[in-house]
C-alpha positions in Angstrom: -66.5 -29.0 51.5 -66.2 -30.9 54.8 -66.0 -27.7 56.7 -69.3 -26.5 55.3 -71.0 -29.7 56.1 -69.8 -29.5 59.8 -70.9 -25.9 60.0 -74.3 -26.7 58.6 -74.8 -29.6 61.0 -73.7 -27.5 64.0 -76.0 -24.6 63.0 -79.0 -27.0 62.7 -78.1 -28.5 66.1 -78.0 -25.0 67.7 -81.3 -24.0 66.1 -83.0 -27.2 67.3 -81.7 -26.6 70.8 -82.8 -23.0 71.0 -86.4 -23.7 69.8 -88.1 -25.5 72.6 -91.8 -25.2 72.1 -94.3 -26.6 74.4 -94.7 -30.2 73.4 -96.2 -33.2 75.0 -96.5 -36.5 73.2 -100.0 -37.4 72.2 -100.1 -40.3 74.6 -98.9 -38.1 77.5 -101.4 -35.4 76.6 -104.3 -38.0 76.6 -103.6 -38.7 80.2 -104.8 -35.2 81.1 -108.4 -34.1 81.6 -110.1 -30.9 82.5 -113.2 -31.1 84.6 -114.5 -27.7 85.5 -111.6 -25.8 87.1 -109.7 -29.0 88.0 -106.8 -30.6 86.1 -106.5 -34.3 86.2 -103.6 -36.6 85.2 -104.4 -40.3 85.0 -107.7 -39.5 86.9 -105.8 -38.0 89.8 -106.3 -34.3 90.6 -103.0 -32.5 90.0 -104.0 -28.8 89.9 -106.8 -26.3 90.0 -107.3 -23.4 87.7 -107.5 -20.1 89.4 -108.8 -16.8 88.0 -107.9 -16.0 84.5 -106.5 -12.5 83.7 -106.7 -10.5 80.6 -103.6 -8.2 80.7 -103.0 -5.2 78.5 -99.3 -4.2 78.1 -97.4 -2.2 75.5 -100.5 -2.1 73.2 -101.2 -5.8 73.4 -103.7 -8.0 75.2 -102.5 -11.3 76.8 -104.6 -14.0 78.4 -103.0 -15.4 81.5 -104.1 -18.6 83.1 -103.0 -19.2 86.7 -103.0 -22.8 88.0 -102.2 -24.0 91.5 -100.5 -27.4 91.5 -101.4 -29.8 94.3 -97.8 -30.8 95.0 -95.6 -28.7 97.2 -92.6 -29.2 94.9 -91.6 -28.0 91.5 -91.2 -31.2 89.6 -91.8 -33.0 86.3 -95.5 -32.6 86.8 -95.2 -28.8 87.0 -93.7 -28.8 83.5 -96.3 -31.3 82.2 -99.2 -29.2 83.5 -97.8 -26.1 81.8 -97.3 -27.9 78.5 -100.8 -29.5 78.6 -102.5 -26.1 79.3 -100.4 -24.4 76.6 -101.7 -26.9 74.1 -105.3 -26.2 75.2 -104.7 -22.4 75.3 -101.9 -21.8 72.8 -102.0 -18.0 72.9 -102.2 -17.7 76.7 -99.5 -17.2 79.2 -99.5 -20.2 81.6 -98.5 -19.8 85.2 -98.2 -22.8 87.4 -98.0 -21.9 91.1 -96.7 -24.3 93.7 -98.1 -23.7 97.2 -95.5 -23.1 100.0 -95.6 -25.2 103.0 -93.8 -23.4 105.8 -92.9 -26.7 107.4 -90.8 -27.6 104.4 -88.6 -24.6 105.2 -87.7 -25.8 108.7 -84.6 -28.0 109.2 
């Protein structure tokens, strides 16, 4: 009996770890705003929405939203932007681009 309990707890743990849907807390989501093609977080511009694409592949259509983040680094905000936009556009593929600064590549 104890073995089955341990197995069921382990399987629930594995399932919960493998299902990582886009989630932002409601309070975190409320810090975002869309104004035209600009994405704001706590009233600071963090990204701009580029052209949207409507792709057709393997018999299916997919909306793709490309966003350019203002920061030159992939960071926590990159993930937050993607999660926020996935809540606004749940069926779209979200792409957050980070601009490259050639000066950052120099040592």
